[in-house]
N, C-alpha and C positions, 0 to 999 in steps of 0.2 A: 052147437060152435065149439069146434075143439080148441085148447088153447095150444100156445107154442111152446117150446122148452124155455127159450127168450122170455116169454113173461112168467111161468115157472120162477125161473132163477131169482126175477126181481124182485118177486114175492116177495119168497126165504129171504130172499135180501132187508126186506123193507121189516118185516116181522123178525127179524135181527135184533135189527135197530133199531126199533122199538121196544122190545126186550132189554136191551143193553141200556137206554135212555130212563125206563122205569128201574133197574137195576140202580141205576148211578142216582137217582132221585132218593132212590129208598135208603140206598146206603150215607150220602150227605144229612138226610132227613133221623137218621141212626143217631147219627156223631153230633150232630145240636142237639138231639133229646138229652144224651146221653155224656157228653163234655160239656155244652153250654155253648154260645155261642162267640165266650170270652178266649174260649180257648181257639177257635178259627184265627178271630183274627189277634191274636198275639203268634200264633205261625205267619199267617199274611205278616205280619212284622217283622219277623225272624229271617223270611222269604227277603223279604225288601231289604232290610241291613245287612245280610249275607251280598247281594246285588253292587251296594254302594263300596262296602267294603273290594268287593272283587274290582268296581271300576276304578279307585282311590290306587291300589296296588298298580293295576296297568298303567294311571299316571304316573305314577313313583319310579316306575321302572324305566319310565325313558329318559335316558342317559347322554343321547347325542346333542351338542350342542355346534351346529356351523359355526366354523372360525368368520371370520367377518373379511370383506374384501377393499382391498384399499384402493385411490384411486391411482393414477400415475402424477410421479412428482420430478421434476426438472435433478438429472444426474450433480448439478451443481450451479451451485446460485450464489451469490454476492449480497444478499438481503438475509438480515439474519433471521427473522419474520419472516415462519412457511406455515401455509395453514393446507392440514393433511383431514382428508376425506374419505370415506368410503360407504357401502354399504351393509347392514346386516341384520337381522333379525330385528322388526318392529319394536319400541318400547321395551329394547331391552340397554344392560350398563356395560359401558366398552371401554375396555381398560388399555393405555395408550402407552406402549414402551416406546424408549428409547435408547439404545447402547443394552438392551440385555435390562432394563431397570423401568418400573412404571413411575411414571411422573406421569399421569391425569388420566380423570375418567371422564365420560359424560353420556349421555340416556339419545340413542335412535330415535328418530320423529318414529310422526306416523307410516312414511314410506319408508321405514328400517335405512334411511340415513343419518350420515353423522360429519360433523368436521370437527377438529382442534386449530386452534393459535398458538403456535411454538415457538420458542425461542431455539434456533440451532447452537450446538457448539463449532468452534474451530475446528476444522478437519470433516471428517467421517459423520455421519451421523446414520446408526443403524435402525428406521423407523418398523415398527410391528402393533398389532392390536391383537387383541383376546375379546370373546364376548360371555358374558358373566350371567350367571341365573341360577338362583335357588342354593346357592354356594355352590355351582357349580362351574367351570369355567371351561371354556371350548381351545382349541387347537389356535397357533399361533395363525395370526392371518399373513398371506402372504410379504417380503419379507421391500422394504425400498431403501438403497444407500443416499443418502444424498450429501455432499461434499460442500459445506461453505468455507466460503474463504473473501478475504474483502483486500486483499494485497493486491495491487498490480503485479503484473509480470514484467524482468526485466527488460530491456531493449537496450541496445548497444549497437551503436552505428558505426559501421569503419570507414565506408565510403558510402559519396560521396560527402567531402568536407564544406562545412557551410560556408557560401562567399567562394566554392571553384569555380573558375573558368575551365570554358571549351569550346573549341576555335575545328574551324575546316571541318576536318573528315569525322573529328568527335563529336557527333552528332546524337549518340546514346549515353548516357550514366549509368554505368553501373551501381544500383546501389542495394547496400550490401552488410552483414550483421550479423547479434547473435543472440537468444530471446532463450526463453525457458520452453522446457519438455513440451507438451499439448498445448501450446501457443498456437493461434496463428496472425499472419502478417499481410500487411496491404500496404500497398501501395500508391499512392493517391487512388485508392479504390481499387487496384488490381492487385489481384494474389499473388506473395511472393511463393517461390520453390524453398522450400526445409528440408536439411537433408539431416539422416538421423542425428547427427551433432548439435545441430538445431541450430545450424548456421541458415541463414533466410539472402536469396540473392533474388535479385528482377532487373532488367533492362529496362532501363526508362528513356522512349523518344524524346532526343529536344525538340523546342521551338525558339527561334529566333529572338534574342534577347534574356531579359529574366523568367525562370521557371523555379516557383515556388512547389516541394515535393513535403509531400505529407505521410507520416509512413508509422502507422498506427499495430500496435499487437495487443492482441483481445486473447485471454483465458478461459478455460472451458466454463467458470462463472460468472463471464460478462466483463471482471475486473477489464481495464486498458488502460494502454500508456500507448501515450501518442508525442512524435519527433518533427518540427518544423524545418526544414532543410530549404536554402535559396540556391541555386548555380545560375551561372549565364552563360548563355553559346552566343556565340555569334561567329557565320558566315562569311 
């Protein structure tokens, strides 16, 4: 039976593989005989050490540290205490900055969460954080501005006057006055109109008899000023 060309090629490749394997074994045995086992062990250790150094070099070359992310806070508050929270890499040192000054630090937990309980300064407080690792620091996180104020807004009521009398067709009272910028005013729970000069006004329908009027001015931090006026309407 004649053998095919493919069979012949396969046999030649097998023969070459066997020959190369034998030569490799002979070379290893030669080095073992001439230089000894110790040399081969040292060579193996050298290769292992080189590999570890390469891994360490690659590890040290990692220089990018992601910046933390701060959770939202109210833009204004009347409470001096505030809880500042956010997320970062887990188990990292988090540096807290207020008005560009490092005031505190903490460590993020196993989920990367962190928080600070801080006292705000009167006025605007610029809050940001950084992550620190192996003497390296990230860029600043997002910046949050919080205004702290515990001073009630001004509330000047010019009309009506306390105890004022209304009769017949005077069945509405114009409640008006002046307050501070950025303040909202309600009259018996209804929003008053405030112009660009901080003057407010509201036409309040009157009921027969005594009418109690509660005027409340509230600023952005939640501070309030209240005034109560009583007027009388007789049909």
